[in-house]
C-alpha positions, 0 to 999 in steps of 0.5 A: 488535483485536490481529492480527500477521500477517506482512505488516503487520510487514512495514509496520512493518518498513520503514516508520517514519512517523516518519521515512518521510515527514518525514526521507527524500528520495523516492530513500530512499522509493522503496528503503525501499517496494522493500524492502516491494515485494520482502519483500511479494512474496516472502510471498506467492510472486509472482515477477517483478513490478515495483515501478517509481516514477516520480513525475509529477503529470501520470500520478498526478492521471490514474490517481488515483496508481498502476496495477497493469497484469497484461500488463507485470507492473508496479506504477507509483506515481506518487507515493509515498504508502504507502496507493497502494503498498498499494492497487496490491500488492492488485490484484496479490494478489487482481486486479483488485475495487477494492473488496477491493484498498479493504479489503485496503491500507485493512486493512492500513494499519491494521493496522500504524499504527491511528493514524496511520491513523485520523488520515488519515481524519479529516482525509480524506487517503486518495482511497478512504473504507471504514466502519471495520467493512467493512475490520476485519471484510475479511480474504480475502488476509492474510497 
């Protein structure tokens, strides 16, 4: 299955898996995610939402990695994590549904980096696991 989506192209353009997780400092990783966030907001016509990266293990453990606070128009990330980033962006785009946010973020990650996605699934690296069939069938909010 080869589905080319603009959001997937943006993820690929900003994230080089061989460099992002191994060769960049936290500040550089944050800069990359800020750029990706800016481009996703432009793609979806979202204005006035801020991405706040505040690496904090305690807040991470309390929230599962981050959160989107609609009233503040902010996404908070407490750990540099592409999946958490995508999940919170999904909440921004699709609303409070955890199921939709999980499916959207998993599908974007899978389409951007299928081998890395499957490796992470096999190694249990994702906070939530979803049947790959459900991930592949999901299309809501994807551009």
